[in-house]
N, C-alpha and C positions, 0 to 999 in steps of 0.2 A: 461453900460451897457452889458457883455460880450455874447457871441453866446447861450451857454446854456440855461444863461437865457432867450434870444427872444424866442429861441427855446418851452422849456415850455409852454412863456407866449399862443404864438399861440396854443400848444396842447390845453392848455384848453380852450380857448377860440372859438376850436372846439371842445371841449365837451359839453363847455356849451351851442353852437348851437345845436347839435346834440342829448340834454337832451331837451332841447327848443321842438326841433321835435317832439321828443317822446312823452313827454309829452298833445304836440293836437295831434295826433293820439289819444292815447288814450283817451283824452275829445270825443274827435269825433265817435270815436266809444264807448265811454256805452252811448254817449246823440242816437245817433243808436237804439239802444235796449236798451231804455229807455221804446220804444212803445209798447206792447199790438202786434199790429201786427206786426213788426219784432220779438218780441220771439214767437211769434205762426209759421211765417216761420222759424227761424233754430232751433226750437223745430220738425217741418216736417223734414226735413232737415238731423237733425243729424239722427231722427229714421227710414227715409229712408234708410243712411247708415249705420247704424247698422243692418238693414233686409239682404239689397243685402252685406256686408261684412259677415255675418252669414255664408249665402247663398254658398257663394264662396268659404271658410271654410269644408264648413261640402260637397261641390263636392269635393273641391281637397284633405279630410280628403277617401272619397270613393275612389276617384281615386290613391290613394294610396295604399291604402287599399286590393283593390280588386288581383290583383298580387301576393300582401299576402297570402290571401285566400290557395294558390295551395300550398301552406308550409308547408307537414306535421308539422312542432315545431309549428307555429304556428296556424294552421287553426284551433284548436279546442274555438282561442279565436278570431281572425278577421271574419270566418265565420257568427259565430251569431250578431256580431254585425253588419255585414253590410248587414244579413238582414234585423237586424230588424230597422236598419237606413230607407232601400228596404219601407219597406213595413209597416215603421211607428208604428210596435208593440213596445211592454217595451220589455226591455233588457233582458235576464235571471235574474232571480231571484227577477225581481221588480212584485209588484201582481196590474194586474191595475186597482181590482174591490174594492182594500180598503178603509177599509170606506164605504164601500152599503151595503144597505139591503141585505142580502142575496134575489132571485130573485124564486120564485114561477114557480113549475114544474106545466107543468099538468096534476099532477096524485093528488096533492093536491086540496084539495073544497075551490076555492072562497068565501073574504068576503064577508060577507052582505053586501049591499046596504047602508045601514045607518051605516055603517062603528066597526057595533059589531062580533065580534068575533060569530063563528059558537059555 
């Protein structure tokens, strides 16, 4: 047996051991996630990570946009976006009351208590 064949056999042996180790790890992971408690915990961690990541992303966005709001070139675009995020108001062009019935004004008569209109 020459040296190259011996090295190839050793490498194949190492690869087989690594594949067996990975299969064992995957089987343990699959078994651990099979319980409802583990899935619930994984869902909580995923949700928490999503919320924290979104919070950090929005904070970073605001931190980066504030200095740009002073530049005359982008002021008209950046300032409303920053104001919208800070005050939790919808951005320009979005109607928050879309799809809602119109509100009754103080001058309009109220509907009768039986649900009938005058």
